[in-house]
N, C-alpha and C positions, 0 to 999 in steps of 0.2 A: 504494500500500500504506500503510495507516495504521500509524504508529509507536506501539508500546505500550511503556511503561516496564517494565524488568525488575523482577521481584519479589524482595524480600529473603526470607531463610529465615523470618523472623518473620511476614511477610505470607502466605507459603505455608501455614505452620502454622495461622495464624488462619483462612484461607479453608477449610482442610480440617478444622478443629476438632481438631487433633492437636498433639502437642508438637514443639518444634524438633528434639529428638533423633530422633523418628520420621522427620521430613523428611530429616535427614542420613542415616539408615539407608536410606531409599528411594533417595537419590542414590547412596550408596556401593554399593548393590545393583544399580545400573544400571536401576532401575525408573522413576526420574524424572530426565530429563536436566537438566544444570546448565551454567552458563556461569561460568568463572572470569575475573575482571577484577582484576588487581593484588592478588591474594590474597583478594578478596571473592567469595563464592559467590552467584549469582543464578539465578533460574528465569524463563524466558520464559513469558508468560501463555498463549501457544498450546500450549506443552509441558504446562503444568498442566492446561489444558482437555482435551488428549488423554489425559493420565493419568486424569483423572476419568472420561472417557467409557469408557476401556478397563477401568476398575475397576467399572463398573456390573454386569458379569457377566450381561448379558442381562436385567436387571431393567427393567421398563417404568415 
C-alpha cells in the first residue's frame, strides 16, 4: 500500500477551490471525514477523493 501524506485544511480548501471555513463546515457536518492528531485536523487524500466522487451527483 502506498503511503500518502495527510492533507492540511488549507490544502483541502485549495484543491476544492473553496474557503477553509467551508472545509471545516463539511467536516463538522460529517460530510468529509477528518483525522485529529495532537489537536491538528487532517484529511486523508483517499477520503477527499471519495468526497469529490460522491459530490459529482451523476455528472459525467
